[in-house]
N, C-alpha and C positions, 0 to 999 in steps of 0.2 A: 260857796262856789258851785256853779252848775256842773253837772256831770257831762252834759252834751254841749257841743259848740253852739248849736242852735239856741239853747236855753240861756246862755251866759249873757251877762251884762256887757255892753260895749263900753269898756273903760275909757277909751279915748273920747267917746262922745259924752258919756254920763258920769265920768269920774270927777265931779265938781269939787270934791274935797282936796283934789290935787290940781290947783290952778295952772300949773305947768306940767304937761305930760306929753308923752310921745309913744308911738308904736313903731317897731321895726321887726324885721324877720331875721332870725339867726338860724342858718340852715333852714329847716322847715318849721321852726317854732315861732309862734307869734309872741313877741315880748312887749309888754307895756310897762313903762317906767314913769312914775309920777312923783312930783315934789309937792308936799303940803306947804302951807303958808310959812311955817318956820323952817323949811328946808328939809324936813324929814322925807326920806325916799321910800317908796314902795316899788317892788319889782315883782311882776307877774310873768312867769315863764309858762306860756299857755295857761292851763288851769292849775298845774301843779309842777313845780313848787311856787310858793309865794313867800317873799321875804319883805319884812317891814322894819324900818330903822328909826332911831331917834335923831335929833338934830346934831348929835356928835358922831354920826355914822356907826353907831353901835346897834347891833341886831336886837330887836325887841319882840318880834313875833315871827313865826314860821308856820307855813302849811306845806308839808312835804310828805309824799307817799301816803296821802290821805290822813295824815296825823297832824294834829294841832299842837304847837309848842309855844311857850312864852318864855321871856327872860325873867329870871328870879335870882336876885343876888349875884349877878354876873355869870349865871349858868342857864342853860336851857332845861326846861321841865316840860313833860308831856301833859297835855290836858285831855281828859277823857270823862265820859259819863260813867257814873257808878254802875256796876253790874246788877246788884241787888237793890231793891227799893221797896219800901212800904207804901209810899205815896208816889206812884209813877209820874203824875202830872207835875209835882214839885221837883222831883229828882231830875226830870228832863232838862230843867233850867240850870241845875247845879253841875259844875265840873270839878273833878278832883285832879290834883297834880300828882305826878310821880316823876322821880328823877330819871334821867337817862344817863347811860354810861359815858365816860370820857371818850371812848372810841366812837360811839354814836354821834356825840357832839362834834368831834373832830371830822367825822365823815360828812356831816351836814355843812360845816364850815368849808370843807374842801370842795364840796359840790357847789356851794355859793361862789367860792373863789374861781372855780372853773367857768361858771356862767358869766361872772363879771369879766373874766379874760376874753371870753367869746364876744361879749357885748363891746368891750373896748376895741377889739380887733375889727369888729363890724363898723364901729363908728369912726375909726381912724381915717379911712379914706374920705369919709364925709367931711371931716374937719380939714384934712389936707387938700383935697381936690374939689370940695364943694359938691360931691355926688350925693344927692338927696333922694333919689328915687325910691329907696327902701325905708324912708323915715317920714312919718306923718306926725305933726305936732299941734298942740294947743297951748297958747300962752307964751310961746317963744318961737323964733324962726328955727328951722331945722339946724342950721350951723350953730346957733346959740345953744340950743338944746343939747346937741352932740358935745359941745365943749363943756357944758355944765355937767353932763353925766360923766364924761371922762375925768373931770376934776374931782367929782364925787368918788369915783372908783379909786383914784390916786389917794384920796383921804381914807377910804376904807382899807386900802392896802397898808397904810401906816398904822391904823388902829386895830383892825380885825377883832374888835371886841364884842362882847355880849353886854347889853344894858343891865342895869340893876333891876328894872321892872318893865312891864309890857306897855306902859302908858307913853303916849307920844309927847 
């Protein structure tokens, strides 16, 4: 992820791995939501946080507060580069995992839940009243996209799980 807005990829334009995607604004945050071909959702809240899910609405990868995490056996683990290295060029490519506490995982899931509630509330009038001025889409009409995202959020609210692994 780029650190400056000017440097970042335009996910609405360039996010071709997500054939159905949309951009909306929640308060002052730019939010991009995309669906991969098998229905896996990715959520980009500005540059940070980023949440990626599997086809069963289970969380599989997270980038939050500049930390990378992945799902491992139904829990989130932090990914980091090792501090000490004999061969720096090889070690830069390797990441080690470290567990995070239950409180940290609960806080991440709560933050995700809060963001999803905000998105749902923003999309609600678009679905009910057809107001689309704040929603840009690729691969679906704005009303179709809003309905799909809201249905996905309802599925997440039922499962709220972490995947067994980080793969899509």
